C-alpha positions in Angstrom: 50.5 64.0 20.4 53.7 65.2 18.8 54.3 64.6 15.4 55.9 61.2 14.9 57.7 61.9 11.6 61.5 63.6 12.1 63.7 60.9 13.2 67.4 62.2 14.2 70.1 61.7 11.4 72.4 58.9 12.1 75.4 61.4 12.6 73.3 63.4 15.0 74.7 63.3 19.0 72.3 61.7 21.2 72.5 61.6 25.1 73.6 58.2 26.6 70.8 55.2 26.0 69.9 51.8 27.0 70.4 49.3 24.5 67.5 47.3 24.2 67.1 43.7 23.2 67.5 42.3 19.4 67.1 38.8 20.0 65.3 36.3 22.6 66.7 35.8 26.1 65.2 32.8 27.4 64.7 32.0 31.1 68.6 32.2 31.9 69.0 35.0 29.5 66.3 36.7 31.1 67.7 36.2 34.8 71.2 37.5 33.8 69.7 40.7 31.7 67.4 41.6 34.9 69.9 41.4 37.6 72.4 44.0 35.4 69.6 46.0 34.1 66.1 45.3 34.3 65.5 47.2 30.9 68.0 44.9 29.2 64.4 42.9 29.3 62.6 45.2 26.8 63.2 44.5 23.3 63.8 47.1 20.6 60.7 46.0 18.9 58.9 47.5 22.0 59.7 51.3 20.7 58.0 50.6 17.6 54.8 48.4 18.4 51.9 49.1 20.8 52.4 46.0 22.2 54.8 42.8 22.5 54.0 39.7 24.3 56.0 36.5 25.3 56.4 33.5 27.8 59.5 33.4 30.1 58.5 30.8 32.6 54.9 32.6 32.7 52.9 34.8 29.8 54.0 38.2 29.8 52.6 41.7 27.5 54.6 44.7 27.2 52.4 47.8 26.7 52.9 50.8 25.0 50.0 52.1 23.5 48.3 55.1 25.3 44.7 54.1 25.1 45.5 50.5 26.6 47.7 52.0 29.1 44.8 54.4 30.3 42.8 51.3 30.5 45.1 49.5 32.8 45.7 52.7 34.9 42.5 54.1 35.2 39.4 52.5 33.8 40.3 48.9 34.6 42.5 49.3 37.6 41.2 46.9 40.2 42.1 44.4 37.4 45.4 45.2 37.5 47.2 45.0 40.8 50.9 45.3 41.1 52.3 42.4 40.3 53.5 39.4 42.8 57.2 40.1 41.7 56.9 44.1 42.5 55.2 43.0 45.9 58.0 40.8 46.6 60.6 43.3 46.2 59.0 46.3 48.1 57.6 44.5 51.2 60.9 44.0 52.9 61.2 47.8 52.7 58.1 49.5 53.3 55.4 46.7 54.2 52.0 47.1 53.4 52.2 50.7 52.6 49.9 52.9 50.4 52.5 52.1 47.5 52.1 48.2 47.9 48.3 47.9 49.4 45.4 47.1 47.5 41.8 47.3 47.6 40.3 49.0 50.5 43.6 48.7 52.6 45.0 50.7 49.8 41.7 53.1 49.6 41.9 54.3 53.2 45.3 55.1 53.3 45.1 57.2 50.3 42.1 59.1 51.3 44.0 59.6 55.1 47.5 60.7 53.3 45.9 62.9 50.3 45.6 65.9 52.3 49.3 65.7 53.6 50.3 66.4 50.2 48.2 69.3 49.2 49.4 72.5 47.4 49.4 74.1 50.9 51.3 71.4 52.9 53.7 71.4 50.0 54.3 74.6 49.7 54.8 75.3 53.2 58.0 72.6 53.1 59.5 74.4 50.5 61.9 76.3 52.9 63.3 73.0 53.6 64.0 72.5 49.8 65.4 75.9 49.5 67.8 75.3 52.4 69.0 72.2 51.0 69.5 74.0 47.3 72.0 76.5 49.8 73.9 73.8 51.6 74.0 71.8 48.0 75.5 75.0 46.5 77.8 75.9 49.4 79.5 72.1 49.0 79.9 73.2 45.1 81.6 76.3 45.8 84.4 74.2 47.2 85.4 72.7 44.0 84.9 75.5 41.1 87.4 74.5 38.0 87.2 70.4 39.5 85.3 67.2 38.7 82.5 66.4 41.0 79.9 63.5 41.0 76.5 65.2 40.9 74.7 61.9 41.8 76.2 61.8 44.7 75.7 65.5 45.6 71.9 65.0 44.6 71.4 62.1 47.0 72.9 64.3 49.5 70.4 67.1 48.8 67.4 65.2 48.5 68.1 62.9 51.5 68.4 66.1 54.0 64.9 67.2 52.4 63.0 64.0 53.0 64.6 63.3 56.1 63.9 67.4 57.4 60.4 67.2 56.0 59.8 63.6 57.5 61.7 63.4 60.9 62.3 67.1 61.3 64.6 67.4 64.1 65.5 63.8 63.8 66.3 62.8 67.8 66.9 59.3 68.0 66.9 58.5 64.3 70.4 58.2 62.7 70.1 59.4 59.1 73.2 58.0 58.1 72.5 54.7 58.8 68.9 55.1 57.1 70.8 55.9 54.1 72.8 53.2 54.2 70.3 50.5 54.8 68.3 51.7 51.4 71.6 51.7 49.6 72.1 48.2 50.6 68.1 47.5 49.9 68.2 49.0 46.4 71.6 47.2 45.5 71.0 44.0 46.6 67.4 43.2 47.9 65.5 44.6 44.8 67.6 42.9 42.3 65.4 40.0 40.2 65.2 36.5 41.8 65.4 33.4 39.0 62.3 32.7 41.0 60.7 35.9 39.8 61.5 35.0 36.3 60.1 31.6 37.0 56.9 32.7 38.1 57.0 30.9 41.6 54.3 31.8 44.2 55.6 34.4 46.7 55.4 31.8 49.8 58.8 30.5 48.1 61.5 32.3 49.7 64.1 34.3 47.8 67.5 33.8 49.6 68.9 37.4 48.8 65.8 39.0 50.1 66.2 37.0 53.4 69.8 38.0 53.6 69.8 41.3 53.1 67.2 42.3 55.1 68.7 42.9 58.5 69.7 47.1 57.7 66.0 47.5 56.9 64.8 45.8 60.3 66.8 48.2 62.3 65.7 51.1 60.1 62.1 50.2 60.8 63.0 49.8 64.8 64.5 53.3 64.6 61.5 54.8 62.5 59.0 53.0 65.3 60.8 54.4 68.5 60.7 58.2 66.7 57.0 57.7 65.9 56.4 56.5 69.8 58.6 59.6 71.0 56.8 61.9 68.6 53.4 60.8 70.3 54.5 61.5 73.7 55.9 64.8 72.9 53.6 66.5 70.5 53.5 68.1 67.2 56.2 70.2 66.1 55.5 74.1 65.9 55.7 73.7 62.1 54.2 70.2 61.2 56.3 67.9 59.2 55.2 64.8 57.4 55.2 63.0 60.4 52.7 65.5 62.2 50.2 66.0 59.2 50.1 62.0 59.1 49.6 61.3 62.6 46.9 64.2 62.3 45.0 62.5 59.6 42.5 60.2 59.6 40.0 58.6 57.2 37.3 60.7 56.6 34.7 58.0 55.9 35.6 55.9 59.0 37.7 58.2 61.4 40.6 55.3 61.2 43.9 56.6 62.1 47.3 55.0 61.2 48.8 52.9 63.5 52.6 52.9 64.4 53.5 50.0 62.0 51.3 51.9 59.3 52.9 55.4 59.9 56.4 53.8 59.8 55.9 52.0 56.4 54.3 55.0 55.0 57.1 57.0 56.0 59.7 54.6 55.1 57.9 55.0 51.5 58.2 58.2 51.3 62.1 58.4 52.5 63.1 55.5 49.9 61.0 56.8 47.0 61.1 60.7 47.8 64.7 60.9 48.1 66.1 58.7 45.2 63.4 59.5 42.4 64.1 63.3 43.0 68.2 62.9 43.0 67.7 60.9 40.0 65.7 63.5 38.5 68.0 66.3 39.7 71.3 64.1 38.3 70.0 63.5 34.6 68.9 67.0 34.4 72.2 68.3 35.1 73.8 65.9 32.6 71.6 67.0 29.9 72.6 70.5 30.7 75.9 69.6 30.2 75.1 68.0 27.1 73.4 71.0 25.9 75.4 74.0 26.3 73.0 76.0 24.9 70.0 74.9 26.7 72.0 75.3 30.0 72.8 78.8 29.1 69.5 79.8 28.3 68.1 78.2 31.5 71.0 79.8 33.5 69.7 83.3 32.2 66.4 82.7 33.4 67.2 81.4 36.6 69.4 84.6 37.3 66.8 86.7 36.2 64.2 85.4 38.5 66.6 84.6 41.3 69.3 87.0 41.6 71.8 85.6 44.1 69.1 84.0 46.6 68.1 80.7 46.3 64.8 79.5 44.6 61.4 79.2 46.4 58.0 77.5 46.1 56.9 81.1 44.9 59.6 81.2 42.1 59.1 77.6 40.6 55.6 79.1 38.3 58.3 81.9 37.1 60.9 79.1 36.1 59.3 77.7 32.9 62.3 76.6 30.9 64.0 74.9 34.0 60.3 72.7 34.4 60.6 71.7 30.9 64.0 70.6 31.2 62.8 68.6 34.5 60.3 67.2 32.0 62.6 65.9 29.7 64.8 64.3 31.9 61.9 62.6 33.8 60.6 61.6 29.5 64.3 60.6 28.7 65.4 58.8 31.9 62.5 58.2 34.1 63.0 56.8 37.5 60.1 54.1 37.5 61.5 53.1 34.3 59.7 49.5 34.2 56.3 48.8 36.2 54.4 45.4 36.3 50.9 44.4 37.1 48.9 41.2 37.3 46.1 40.4 35.2 43.2 39.4 37.6 40.5 39.1 34.9 40.3 38.1 31.3 40.6 41.2 28.8 42.0 42.3 25.9 44.7 44.8 24.9 46.2 46.3 21.5 43.5 43.4 20.1 45.7 40.6 22.1 44.0 37.9 24.8 45.1 38.6 28.3 44.6 36.1 30.5 44.0 35.8 34.0 47.4 35.7 35.9 49.1 37.0 33.1 52.0 39.6 33.8 51.3 42.9 32.2 54.4 45.6 32.0 54.5 48.9 31.7 58.1 49.9 30.3 57.9 53.5 30.7 61.3 53.9 29.5 60.3 52.5 25.8 56.9 54.5 25.9 58.7 58.0 26.6 61.1 57.1 23.5 58.6 55.3 21.1 58.7 56.3 17.6 55.3 56.6 17.2 54.4 58.9 20.0 57.6 61.4 19.8 59.6 63.5 17.5 63.2 62.8 17.9 62.4 60.5 20.5 66.2 60.0 22.0 66.8 63.8 21.6 67.0 66.3 24.7 64.5 68.6 23.5 63.2 70.9 26.4 61.0 72.4 23.8 58.6 69.7 23.3 57.2 70.6 26.6 56.0 74.3 26.0 52.8 73.2 25.1 51.8 70.5 27.4 48.3 70.0 25.6 50.7 68.5 22.6 51.5 65.8 24.8 49.2 62.6 24.9 48.7 62.2 28.6 49.4 58.6 28.6 52.6 59.0 26.5 53.9 60.6 29.3 53.7 59.0 32.5 56.6 59.6 35.1 54.4 59.7 38.1 51.9 56.9 36.6 48.3 58.1 36.1 44.8 57.2 37.6 44.0 56.7 41.1 47.4 55.4 42.1 49.4 58.5 40.5 52.0 59.2 42.6 50.9 61.2 45.8 54.4 63.1 45.8 54.4 63.9 42.3 54.0 68.0 43.1 56.6 67.7 46.1 59.3 66.2 43.7 58.5 68.8 41.0 58.6 71.5 43.6 62.2 70.3 45.0 63.4 69.4 41.4 62.8 73.0 40.3 64.0 74.9 43.3 67.4 72.8 43.4 67.6 73.0 39.8 67.5 76.5 39.2 69.2 77.3 42.1 72.5 75.2 41.0 71.9 76.7 37.3 72.3 80.1 38.7 75.2 80.0 40.1 77.5 77.4 38.2 78.1 76.1 34.7 78.6 72.2 34.3 80.8 71.0 31.3 81.0 67.2 30.5 84.1 65.3 30.9 85.2 63.0 27.8 84.8 59.4 28.4 83.0 60.2 31.6 79.2 59.3 30.1 76.7 58.1 32.5 75.6 54.7 31.9 71.6 54.0 32.8 70.9 50.9 34.7 67.8 50.0 36.4 67.5 48.0 39.2 64.9 49.2 41.2 65.3 52.7 39.9 66.8 54.0 36.5 70.6 54.9 38.3 73.6 56.2 36.4 75.8 53.8 37.0 79.2 55.1 37.7 77.6 58.2 39.0 77.3 61.5 37.1 80.7 63.0 36.8 80.8 66.9 35.5 83.4 69.7 35.5 82.1 72.6 38.0 82.7 76.2 37.3 81.2 79.1 38.8 78.6 81.1 36.7 
């Protein structure tokens, strides 16, 4: 665990932050804050205390203590399933997939999908990431000395990757339509409802989610047709995620995924896989522009390893500073910055009573900036990850932990390092005065207004 004592001086310039709450919100205030920015529900005291509790429609507890988080995510994971609100938000897009399912339904899907993300399979998909890094670089070459929205560029790059490794070839799969449907879903359907705040049961309809579901239904229809076509045509010469999932089976039962199960899991990978990595890359580029010295050091590392070529899977281990920048971006701006669970049994967390039905919130954003866990918690310091053993495992949770740790974590890290190192080797990025991004969370922690940077060739 890092030394908790040093804190930044008041005049220290820090990268952009979310202003956390300083007064009780009440039900109506919570709804307004949640629809503007979910992190507005987190009180400022959460970065100083191990647990914060309250009642807004129903009882809740925000947990920032590593030992308690280990208990929730690993030791007593069955007692803390994903909350009703989480399922209501995610099911319109990804059904009862690996990310949402619980109990036996989750277990057999996890056993089936885990081999798909083995080190060998992830490394075999790296050429798609290298090609996407080359295409992103080519696009940026068209704008030397000009400003560009790097968030849009990173979304384009990572969507190319996930589309190519999920439905390679893409026959009958309209990628642009899928992208639009995901954007609509995140922008509207994923927003908090007053019924969520009040703790209304799941069978009470949330009107916004009924209205905004048509695009995702069309996306599911397209995915079903693409899966059926692949079944009739057979696997690709180089297997993609769809081929690997179709070939997978639960080793204990021999069960294989149906078309609907394949589709829901592939859409999970598409929604989560491109959005989270695009955000990590966008925030990492913003931070490199924010700190020119770190950027220059990372550029020197990347140029020494890569020369004139784009990065590959074999280069990832030889780019330690780039990896530390990725980790620090994940700490400061975790894509999944606010998680919630429902307590299914009586318990005690940090000495506080937890009742069955209470909502237990894991505010990862507050955890990653906690004053008792991190030195200079709001500062950009990639060096803090030079010795990973110095960081408490449950103080840094960009991918969760325990049996439900993100199945695609290695995929995401590999992709982020390949794309980031390629771009840093070839370009210089500088901030634009007055155009700092604003961290806003709806489903993920996005830079509202984009990440606008000046670009010059290195």
